[in-house]
N, C-alpha and C positions, 0 to 999 in steps of 0.2 A: 704726488704728479699721483693724477689719473692713470689706474691703469689702463694699459689698450687692449681689444680685445679683436678678435677679429672668426667671422664664423664660418660654416662651412655643414650648410645642411643640404638634404636632397630625401623628398618622399620619393622616389620612382626606388630608391634603397630601405628606404624605410617600408614598405610595403611589397620591396620583393624580399624581405628576409621577413616580413610576418608571413609570406603564402610560403617562406621553408615549413617556418615553424607552425602553419598549423593542414599544411601538409603529415609533420612529422606525426601531431600527433588525431591525425581521422589515423593514419596506419598501424599506426603502437593502435587507438581504438579497432578497428579492425583485423585485426590479428590478438588485436581478447575478449572477442565474441564471438569468436570466431574460432575460440580456444572453448569458450564458454558451451557455445554449440559443438560440437566435438563432441565434451564432452558430458553432455546431454545427452548427446545420443550409446553413448558406455554404460548403462543402468543390468546390462549382466554379471558385472563384478564375478567374469573372467581374467587369467591370465592373463593371456591378452588388450583389455581393457583397466588394468596395470600400467602395461609395455607405454601404452597410446598417454593414460596420464601419468606417468615417469615422465615422456616422450611431451606433451604438454608446460609441465612444468618449472623442463630445461629447457624450453622454447618462449616461452612466459618472461624466468629468466632473458632468455636472451638480445628481447624485444625493448624490456623493460632496460636493460645497459643502456642497447644502443638509443635511445631512444633521447636519455637520460648525457649519452656523454654529442649526443646530435643540437637537443638541449643549449647545452650548456658552447658547446659551443657559435652556437648560432648568439649568444648570447653577450656572443666576445665581443662580435664584432655591429659596428657604428654606420648610425647615418648617418650624425650632423656633429660635427670636431669644434670646444670651441679650440684658441688659442690665448694663452693668454700672457701678461706679461711674465710670473712664473710657473706656471704649468697648461699643461693643455684635457678636455674634459671630455671627455665622449658618452654619447648617450644613445642605448642599444636600442631593442624593436620594446618592452616594452614600456620607453620614456625615461629610464632607470639613468641617473648622470653619472659617470663615473670618472673623477680626475686622481690624476696624475701630476705630481712635481716634474720638470723638465729638471732638476737638482739627479731624482730617482730612474729616470732614462737610466737603463743600461746600454740597450745595445738600439737598436735600429735594422732592422727585415723587411728587404723589399722582393716577396716573391711572383710568383706567373699568380698567386692568385690575389692576393693583395699586400700589404706593408705593416706592418707585424714593431708596435714600440711595446718592445721586451723589459720589465723593473728591475728591481732587484729581489722586493719580495715572488718574484716566482708570474708576479700580472702581464697580462697583455691586449693592447689595447689594439684591433682591428683594425684595420678600412676596405672593406672590401673594391676590386679592378673598378666593380660597375660602381661604384659612385662617381656619382657626377663629376669631382672636382675631382674627383684621381688623380691626376697631372702636376694642378697644381698644393693639391698635398700631399705631395706628395718631392715636386722641388725645393718646398717650404722646408719639409723634415729634410732634406736628404743638406740641403740649404745651410743648415742648424747641423744637422750633425758635423757638414764638416768646419763649422766653427768653432766649437767644444768642441771640436776629438771626440767626440760619439763613435765609439768602433761603428762600424759598414756588414750589412753582408744581403751576400747578392745565393736565392735562395740554402738559403746553412751552408758555409764558405764565405772566413774572411772576403772583402774585398779584398788581397794587399795579392793575393792567395788564390786570385782564379785568373787565368789566363786567357785570353782575351783572344787569340787567336784556334781556341779550342770551347769555346766559347760564341763564338758565332758559327761558326764552322768555315775561315776564311780558306781559300785554294791555297797551295803555299806558295803561290806568284808571288802576292798581297803581296807588300816589306812593315811591321810593325816598328813601333820606334822602336829602340834596344831594348827598354825598360821592362816597359808591357810582355819580348816575340818571351825572353830570359823568366817572367813570369813563371812554374809548371803550374 
C-alpha cells in the first residue's frame, strides 16, 4: 500500500524567514566593517587604542555569537511541512529537508510564537505562527498528540497543569467545570 503524503507550504513564510536571515547577515557585516574602520582610526598605539581594540574584540565576539545563535534559530523554522504515515519533514530557509519519525517525537509545545515538536535527541521542528496553514497544522498535530498520548505543553507548562481561570484571565463570577477550576 503506498504511503500517504500531505504537504503544507507557504512561500510568504519562506520569504519572511529569508528576510530575517538577510538582516542578520547585514547587521553582522556592518558591525564587522565598522569595527575595522574604528580599528583603522586607532594608529597611534597608545594605551587608549589598546582599550578600544580590546573592547572591539569583545564586541566582535558578542556579535558573532548573536549571529550564530540567531541563524541557528532561524534554521529551525520551517516554511514547508510534509506529513506522511511514518514521519514529518520540514524544510528550512535554505530548502534543506529535516525528517523526524513520528515515533521520535517526545512532546508537542504550543507557544505564542510557534508550534514546536521536540524529539528524543533534543532536535526541534518549529512551525512559526505566521505560516499560512498554522491553524490547520496545529489542529492536525494536536489531534495526533491526543490520539497517541504525546505530551502537550502550552508555553512550557504541561497542558494538564494549566489553570484555565488564570490562563484566560476570567472574572470570578464565571463558573468553570470542576476539573479545570481545581487544577492549579
